[in-house]
C-alpha positions in Angstrom: -20.1 55.6 40.1 -22.9 58.5 41.2 -25.2 56.3 39.0 -24.1 53.2 41.3 -25.3 55.0 44.1 -27.9 56.7 43.7 -30.4 53.2 44.5 -28.8 52.9 47.7 -31.0 53.5 50.0 -31.0 55.9 52.8 -28.9 54.8 56.0 -31.5 53.4 58.0 -32.2 50.1 60.2 -34.6 48.2 58.8 -38.6 48.8 60.7 -38.0 46.2 63.7 -34.7 44.8 62.9 -32.6 44.3 65.6 -29.1 45.4 65.9 -26.4 43.2 65.0 -24.8 45.0 68.6 -26.3 46.3 71.6 -24.1 47.1 74.7 -21.0 49.0 75.6 -18.3 49.8 72.7 -14.5 48.9 73.7 -14.2 52.4 71.5 -15.4 55.9 70.8 -17.9 56.2 68.1 -15.3 59.5 66.9 -13.1 56.4 66.5 -15.2 53.9 65.1 -16.3 56.6 62.4 -12.3 57.6 62.3 -11.4 54.1 60.7 -14.9 53.8 58.5 -13.5 57.2 56.6 -10.1 55.9 56.3 -9.9 54.7 52.7 -7.8 51.8 53.3 -11.0 50.6 55.9 -12.0 47.9 58.0 -14.4 46.6 54.8 -11.2 46.5 52.8 -9.5 44.2 54.8 -12.6 41.7 55.6 -13.2 41.3 51.9 -9.3 40.3 51.6 -9.3 37.8 54.7 -12.9 36.7 54.8 -14.4 36.7 51.5 -10.5 36.2 50.0 -11.1 39.4 47.3 -8.4 40.1 44.8 -7.9 43.2 42.4 -9.7 45.2 44.9 -10.5 48.9 44.1 -12.7 51.9 45.5 -13.5 55.5 45.3 -12.5 57.8 48.0 -15.7 58.5 50.3 -17.3 61.6 48.5 -20.3 63.6 49.9 -23.9 62.7 48.3 -26.0 65.6 47.7 -29.0 63.5 47.1 -29.2 62.6 51.2 -27.1 65.0 53.0 -25.2 64.5 56.2 -24.0 60.8 54.0 -21.2 59.6 52.3 -20.5 57.1 49.4 -18.2 55.1 47.9 -17.4 52.3 45.6 -15.7 49.2 45.6 -14.6 46.7 43.3 -13.0 43.2 43.6 -12.6 39.4 42.3 -14.1 36.4 44.3 -12.8 33.1 44.0 -14.7 30.8 41.6 -17.1 29.3 44.1 -16.9 25.2 44.6 -19.3 23.1 42.6 -19.7 20.3 40.8 -18.2 19.8 37.6 -21.5 19.7 35.9 -22.9 22.7 37.6 -20.3 24.9 36.4 -20.7 23.3 32.6 -24.5 23.6 32.9 -24.2 27.8 34.3 -20.8 28.2 32.5 -19.2 30.5 35.2 -16.1 32.0 33.3 -13.6 32.8 35.4 -13.6 34.7 39.0 -17.0 36.7 39.8 -16.9 40.1 39.5 -18.6 42.1 42.0 -19.8 46.3 42.5 -20.1 47.4 46.1 -21.3 50.5 46.7 -21.8 51.8 51.0 -23.6 54.8 52.5 -22.4 55.8 55.9 -23.7 58.5 58.1 -21.8 58.7 61.6 -24.0 61.4 64.2 -22.7 62.0 68.1 -24.8 58.7 68.8 -24.8 56.0 65.9 -22.5 55.0 62.6 -25.0 53.6 59.7 -23.8 51.8 56.7 -25.5 50.2 54.0 -24.1 48.4 51.8 -25.3 47.2 48.6 -23.3 44.5 46.3 -24.2 42.9 42.5 -21.9 40.4 40.9 -21.3 40.3 37.4 -21.6 37.5 35.5 -23.3 35.1 37.5 -26.3 33.8 36.2 -27.9 32.6 38.9 
């Protein structure tokens, strides 16, 4: 788990990137932080409902010694096999559902909640 998190960058918006949301929130940042820090957090719901992920396991959040003031966690899950023509499936030889490992870094302050995610799909040759 720690090795997975070493490569995870600091939680900051890329230079020149526009935020996904600007404006007035319907929730307080403290409430958003509290939801993100739960073991059963909103990202898991998104994985299940949007990506149809199964076999989801997650570590608890733990403090990061590499970047103080942040927390890290890892989730592993399986995704449905992608739809593709039979001849392509034979060429790429995907056996079973793709397995994914995602690592997350969370930074929360009074003024912002920043989440960075990196994912790696195992057994997919592209």
